[in-house]
KOLLUMTI-697897 format. One line per 10 residues: number of its first residue (from 1); their letters; for each residue y, z, x of C-alpha. Coordinates in steps of 0.1 Angstrom, whole numbers. Example, Ala and Ser with C-alpha at 12.3 -4.5 7.8 and 13.67 -1.06 7.14 Angstrom:
<recs>
1> AS> -45,78,123 | -11,71,137
</recs>
This chain:
<recs>
1> MSRSVLISGA> -565,-254,-566 | -603,-245,-578 | -603,-213,-594 | -627,-207,-623 | -614,-193,-657 | -633,-185,-686 | -616,-185,-719 | -629,-169,-750 | -619,-184,-783 | -615,-222,-793
11> SIAGPALAYW> -589,-222,-821 | -554,-230,-809 | -546,-208,-782 | -578,-208,-758 | -576,-251,-761 | -540,-251,-754 | -544,-229,-726 | -574,-244,-712 | -552,-280,-712 | -524,-264,-690
21> LNRHGFRVTV> -550,-245,-668 | -569,-278,-663 | -535,-299,-656 | -527,-272,-625 | -561,-276,-611 | -583,-247,-627 | -620,-252,-636 | -621,-241,-672 | -648,-230,-695 | -641,-223,-732
31> VERAAELRSG> -667,-198,-751 | -666,-196,-787 | -686,-176,-812 | -687,-202,-840 | -714,-230,-837 | -688,-254,-839 | -652,-261,-841 | -635,-242,-871 | -619,-265,-895 | -607,-244,-922
41> GYKIDLRGVT> -573,-224,-925 | -539,-224,-940 | -508,-246,-930 | -490,-234,-901 | -456,-243,-887 | -444,-256,-853 | -411,-243,-847 | -381,-241,-819 | -395,-239,-787 | -432,-246,-800
51> VEVAERMGIM> -421,-282,-805 | -409,-286,-767 | -444,-275,-757 | -463,-300,-780 | -442,-329,-767 | -448,-316,-735 | -484,-319,-743 | -483,-353,-758 | -495,-342,-789 | -464,-340,-812
61> DRVRELSTDM> -466,-378,-827 | -501,-369,-836 | -489,-339,-855 | -463,-359,-872 | -491,-382,-881 | -511,-349,-898 | -478,-335,-911 | -487,-315,-945 | -454,-336,-956 | -447,-306,-981
71> RDETFVDRDD> -417,-314,-1006 | -411,-283,-1027 | -421,-252,-1040 | -418,-238,-1074 | -417,-203,-1084 | -437,-199,-1120 | -440,-173,-1148 | -476,-166,-1163 | -470,-194,-1187 | -466,-218,-1159
81> RPLLTMPADF> -433,-225,-1169 | -408,-233,-1137 | -382,-204,-1129 | -368,-222,-1096 | -376,-248,-1073 | -366,-252,-1038 | -373,-277,-1008 | -401,-268,-987 | -384,-271,-953 | -359,-242,-964
91> FAGRHGHDDE> -385,-218,-981 | -406,-221,-947 | -376,-220,-923 | -378,-254,-906 | -353,-275,-895 | -345,-305,-872 | -379,-312,-856 | -399,-287,-868 | -431,-297,-886 | -459,-281,-904
101> IMRGDLSQIL> -495,-291,-900 | -532,-278,-911 | -549,-251,-891 | -580,-270,-888 | -559,-301,-877 | -542,-287,-851 | -571,-270,-836 | -592,-307,-834 | -562,-322,-821 | -563,-298,-788
111> YDLTKDDVDY> -600,-298,-790 | -600,-337,-786 | -570,-333,-757 | -594,-313,-738 | -633,-320,-746 | -636,-343,-716 | -620,-321,-690 | -631,-288,-701 | -667,-269,-708 | -672,-258,-741
121> IFDDSITELV> -699,-235,-750 | -701,-231,-788 | -723,-206,-808 | -723,-179,-783 | -702,-146,-769 | -693,-122,-744 | -711,-91,-742 | -702,-75,-710 | -673,-77,-685 | -678,-64,-651
131> DDADGVKVSF> -642,-67,-630 | -646,-63,-592 | -628,-74,-559 | -647,-106,-560 | -640,-118,-598 | -654,-111,-635 | -692,-109,-637 | -700,-121,-677 | -727,-114,-696 | -733,-136,-725
141> EKSPARRFDL> -755,-130,-759 | -771,-161,-754 | -761,-181,-720 | -771,-165,-684 | -746,-141,-669 | -719,-155,-647 | -691,-151,-624 | -655,-160,-630 | -624,-158,-610 | -605,-147,-644
151> VVGADGLHSN> -611,-140,-680 | -588,-150,-711 | -589,-135,-743 | -576,-157,-767 | -601,-146,-797 | -575,-134,-824 | -569,-103,-841 | -602,-91,-840 | -606,-98,-800 | -637,-93,-784
161> VRKLAFGPEP> -624,-96,-751 | -596,-71,-756 | -623,-44,-772 | -648,-51,-741 | -616,-50,-713 | -586,-27,-732 | -605,-3,-757 | -613,3,-794 | -591,-20,-819 | -573,9,-838
171> DFVHEMGYYA> -559,16,-803 | -538,-19,-805 | -538,-33,-842 | -513,-17,-862 | -517,-26,-902 | -486,-34,-921 | -500,-22,-959 | -506,-62,-969 | -537,-81,-972 | -542,-118,-976
181> AICGTPNHLG> -570,-142,-986 | -571,-178,-981 | -595,-204,-995 | -602,-240,-1010 | -599,-245,-1045 | -597,-276,-1069 | -566,-291,-1076 | -565,-279,-1111 | -526,-281,-1109 | -527,-319,-1099
191> LDRSERLYVE> -501,-308,-1072 | -490,-337,-1047 | -472,-320,-1016 | -464,-292,-1036 | -464,-255,-1040 | -466,-230,-1068 | -459,-193,-1065 | -467,-166,-1091 | -454,-133,-1084 | -463,-100,-1103
201> PGRTTNVYST> -455,-63,-1086 | -476,-56,-1055 | -492,-91,-1057 | -486,-129,-1050 | -502,-157,-1055 | -494,-195,-1038 | -514,-226,-1044 | -504,-259,-1029 | -518,-295,-1021 | -505,-312,-990
211> SRMAGAKALF> -504,-352,-984 | -539,-357,-975 | -557,-329,-994 | -579,-340,-1018 | -581,-303,-1033 | -558,-274,-1029 | -553,-242,-1011 | -551,-207,-1026 | -532,-177,-1010 | -536,-142,-1025
221> LFSSEKLTYD> -514,-115,-1008 | -511,-81,-1019 | -499,-45,-1010 | -526,-17,-1003 | -532,15,-986 | -556,11,-958 | -589,-8,-970 | -622,1,-950 | -646,-31,-948 | -666,-53,-923
231> HRDVATQKKI> -646,-83,-913 | -676,-103,-914 | -687,-94,-948 | -675,-121,-968 | -691,-110,-1003 | -672,-76,-1000 | -638,-92,-989 | -642,-116,-1023 | -648,-84,-1043 | -618,-67,-1031
241> VADTFAGVGW> -597,-96,-1040 | -616,-106,-1074 | -611,-65,-1081 | -571,-63,-1072 | -562,-94,-1089 | -581,-86,-1124 | -557,-90,-1152 | -531,-109,-1131 | -519,-139,-1152 | -511,-176,-1148
251> RVPQLLESMW> -542,-193,-1135 | -553,-164,-1113 | -584,-161,-1134 | -592,-196,-1126 | -586,-195,-1088 | -605,-164,-1086 | -637,-182,-1101 | -634,-212,-1077 | -627,-184,-1046 | -667,-169,-1053
261> TAPDFYFDSL> -683,-204,-1043 | -653,-212,-1015 | -670,-219,-980 | -639,-216,-962 | -626,-182,-975 | -607,-159,-953 | -597,-124,-957 | -577,-101,-933 | -552,-77,-930 | -514,-84,-923
271> SQVRMDSWSR> -511,-65,-889 | -498,-67,-857 | -512,-61,-822 | -490,-42,-798 | -497,-33,-763 | -480,-18,-731 | -499,-44,-710 | -515,-78,-716 | -539,-75,-686 | -563,-54,-669
281> GRVVLLGDAG> -575,-64,-636 | -586,-101,-635 | -587,-99,-676 | -557,-113,-695 | -548,-116,-734 | -530,-146,-750 | -520,-152,-785 | -530,-131,-815 | -555,-112,-794 | -525,-98,-772
291> YCPSLASGQG> -493,-101,-794 | -501,-112,-832 | -469,-112,-851 | -486,-111,-880 | -490,-142,-906 | -457,-130,-924 | -437,-144,-894 | -450,-180,-897 | -450,-177,-856 | -486,-168,-847
301> TGLALVGAYV> -492,-208,-835 | -459,-207,-815 | -468,-175,-798 | -503,-190,-790 | -489,-225,-778 | -459,-211,-760 | -479,-184,-745 | -504,-206,-733 | -482,-229,-715 | -464,-200,-697
311> LAGELAAAGG> -497,-182,-689 | -507,-215,-672 | -476,-221,-655 | -472,-183,-642 | -504,-186,-626 | -499,-219,-611 | -468,-209,-596 | -481,-178,-580 | -508,-201,-564 | -539,-187,-590
321> DHVAGFAGYE> -526,-148,-574 | -537,-134,-608 | -517,-102,-604 | -484,-120,-597 | -492,-147,-626 | -500,-121,-651 | -468,-102,-641 | -449,-132,-645 | -464,-143,-677 | -454,-106,-691
331> REMRPYVEKN> -417,-113,-680 | -414,-142,-697 | -429,-138,-728 | -425,-101,-739 | -387,-106,-750 | -398,-136,-770 | -430,-119,-786 | -406,-89,-796 | -384,-107,-814 | -411,-127,-835
341> QKLGSQAVKQ> -430,-92,-841 | -398,-79,-855 | -394,-109,-877 | -427,-104,-890 | -420,-69,-899 | -389,-80,-918 | -405,-112,-937 | -435,-93,-950 | -412,-70,-970 | -402,-103,-989
351> MVARSNAAIR> -436,-119,-995 | -447,-92,-1022 | -423,-78,-1043 | -427,-38,-1054 | -416,-42,-1090 | -403,-66,-1118 | -368,-56,-1110 | -374,-67,-1072 | -388,-100,-1085 | -362,-105,-1108
361> MQLLMLRVMP> -332,-96,-1080 | -356,-122,-1059 | -351,-150,-1081 | -314,-146,-1088 | -305,-145,-1054 | -323,-176,-1047 | -308,-193,-1077 | -273,-180,-1069 | -269,-188,-1034 | -270,-227,-1034
371> KLPGSAAIMR> -237,-224,-1060 | -216,-200,-1040 | -184,-211,-1021 | -195,-218,-986 | -233,-220,-996 | -244,-238,-966 | -230,-215,-941 | -245,-183,-963 | -278,-203,-958 | -277,-209,-924
381> KVMQPIHDAA> -273,-172,-918 | -302,-162,-939 | -326,-185,-919 | -310,-175,-885 | -332,-148,-878 | -360,-174,-882 | -343,-197,-859 | -334,-175,-832 | -373,-159,-832 | -384,-197,-828
391> NGITLKDY> -361,-205,-798 | -361,-171,-785 | -376,-181,-749 | -363,-206,-721 | -388,-230,-707 | -393,-232,-673 | -403,-264,-657 | -437,-254,-641
</recs>
């Protein structure tokens, strides 16, 4: 098999798909808008069947070497007094062989795994897709136009490929009423594999430092009516965060001051992508571009890695026939996606409390739960939706 495939996006989903397609005999090119591999981002979970995919790729040992090795999560009051501490694995819903790694570290692992066998084009983007019986003619911002047999959009929530092939973003991206900002910050609190969480009504602030991090990372999460902004206008996004968290206690003023000069700032809505079909003609979507479950689910990386394995496997099983391959991909993945999107819709409501009474109730429940008779069974039941979603697909052996 020697069919040519263009993948848009070199974060997680794109390089993972490139790996599997190359193993199945496809000729793969990856185009990425950024001038180089993006190194920033938050910590991300590998849970359930995602670990199995990573093991089949031979990268799980490296993931464990670069694990965040987080130990605990502590809720604090505005004077930095501890209110409640819990194990990091419980707080993130991990168990067994599950692990956690920084997004940039996983991206680098996948790039190193594929760079010798895959053609990467950085600092360029697709401007037009013309799909016909002989393939897809692709025009680029900078490179000469080329023809490919298939095109894959693995370019995230604001997918350029989805816009070109399927239509305007608002038709598919459904905001959930929450926004998140993430950036690097000095480790003012001297954290060592530990997190601090401060909550006020409608606004949550999280700071952590991992085993290999010189500084720290800050997360600002808040509820809001729909905001209008350019997702590439970083200055406006920082102002939104500063205005929203003005007057919030604890170390928030100090964190906001660091935010203004942070080079790795990220801001976006918590949204889900919902589509009736992930393919159109010879173009198909993968990961957040086609079925983002939202940051709240903690399963975006899982859907990306598992989706890459399944899409490549189904195309190979169909002998490169994209109609049959894309149909098999949707058939295998859609129930898994739906479980994880349901998880995201439920989890987001627990991440930003709407009132002081809700905050007190949340803390009370977390304190009392380990002390109740049969607490182990209760805690397993609380975590069961995460485990079910993370293991919501049986992987074929392609």
